Every structure is written in structure tokens, then in C-alpha cells.
C-alpha positions as CSV (number, residue, x, y, z in Angstrom):
1,M,34.7,19.0,-4.9
2,A,31.3,20.5,-6.0
3,L,28.0,18.7,-5.6
4,E,26.1,19.7,-8.6
5,E,25.2,16.1,-9.0
6,L,23.0,16.3,-5.7
7,K,19.7,17.7,-6.9
8,A,15.9,17.3,-5.7
9,L,13.1,17.6,-8.2
10,P,9.6,19.2,-6.9
11,I,7.0,16.3,-5.9
12,T,3.1,17.2,-6.4
13,L,0.1,15.4,-5.1
14,D,-2.9,15.4,-7.4
15,T,-5.8,15.4,-5.2
16,D,-9.0,17.4,-5.4
17,F,-9.6,18.1,-1.7
18,N,-12.8,19.8,-2.5
19,T,-14.5,16.9,-4.4
20,M,-13.1,15.0,-1.6
21,T,-14.7,17.3,1.4
22,L,-17.8,17.2,-0.4
23,K,-17.9,13.3,-0.8
24,V,-17.5,12.7,2.5
25,Q,-20.0,15.3,3.6
26,E,-22.5,14.1,1.7
27,A,-21.8,10.5,3.0
28,M,-22.2,11.8,6.5
29,K,-25.7,13.5,6.1
30,P,-27.9,10.5,6.9
31,F,-25.4,10.0,10.3
32,Q,-25.7,13.8,11.2
33,Q,-29.7,13.2,12.5
34,I,-29.1,10.2,14.4
35,I,-30.4,10.3,18.1
36,V,-28.8,7.8,20.3
37,S,-30.9,6.6,23.5
38,S,-30.6,3.5,25.3
39,G,-32.5,1.3,23.2
40,T,-30.4,2.5,20.1
41,V,-27.1,2.1,21.5
42,G,-26.3,-1.1,19.7
43,D,-26.9,0.0,16.5
44,A,-25.2,3.2,17.0
45,K,-22.0,1.3,18.0
46,L,-22.4,-0.9,14.6
47,T,-22.8,2.5,12.8
48,R,-20.0,4.1,14.2
49,A,-17.7,0.5,13.7
50,E,-18.6,1.2,9.9
51,L,-17.7,4.8,9.9
52,N,-14.3,3.7,11.6
53,K,-13.8,1.5,8.7
54,V,-14.2,4.4,6.1
55,V,-11.6,6.6,8.3
56,E,-9.0,4.1,8.5
57,A,-9.4,3.2,4.5
58,I,-8.8,6.9,4.1
59,D,-6.0,7.1,6.4
60,Q,-4.5,3.7,5.1
61,K,-4.5,5.3,1.3
62,R,-2.7,8.4,2.9
63,K,0.0,6.2,4.6
64,D,0.3,4.2,1.1
65,I,1.4,7.2,-0.7
66,K,3.1,8.5,1.7
67,K,5.4,5.5,1.8
68,A,5.4,5.7,-2.1
69,Y,6.8,9.4,-1.9
70,L,9.2,8.9,0.5
71,A,10.9,5.3,-1.2
72,P,12.9,7.6,-3.5
73,L,14.1,9.6,-0.5
74,D,15.1,6.4,1.6
75,A,17.0,5.0,-1.3
76,F,18.8,8.2,-1.8
77,E,19.6,8.7,2.0
78,A,20.9,5.0,1.8
79,K,23.0,5.5,-1.0
80,I,24.7,8.6,0.5
81,K,25.1,7.5,3.9
82,E,27.0,4.5,1.6
83,L,29.1,7.3,0.2
84,I,30.1,9.4,3.5
85,Y,30.4,6.5,5.9
């Protein structure tokens, strides 16, 4: 039995990491000079919360892209498992 029917095509992600890096660095510039003192701890926590939201948004986008790319593999694996089990 030949298994030529089973083949995978290459997948590419189109992301300009250089541009993304520059944008993140530019967005972080205002925060690099912040000095936290006992009087500004509350503001620093709010700023950190805002930055955490940005990090979470980027990470969520990564997870969404990963899920979309894994969907065909998951479907393929399910069909193969039906075939062999």
C-alpha cells in the first residue's frame, strides 16, 4: 500500500518582526524614563496594568494565529485516527 496520498504543504507566516519591534520600542520610549517613588506607586501600577493589556493583546493574537494554523492539522489527525482505529 502506497501512502502518496499523505502529504503536507509548507506553511508560512507573513509577519514583519522588524517593523513590529520598532513599533514596540517606539511605544515603550515614554515608559523607559519613569522613576517610581513612594508617591508614584499608584500611577506606576496603573501604567503597568496598561502595558499588561498590550502584552495580553499581542499574546492573544499569537494564540489566535496558532489556533488557525493548527486547525487543519487537528482535522487531518482526526481523519487519520478514524482510519486506523
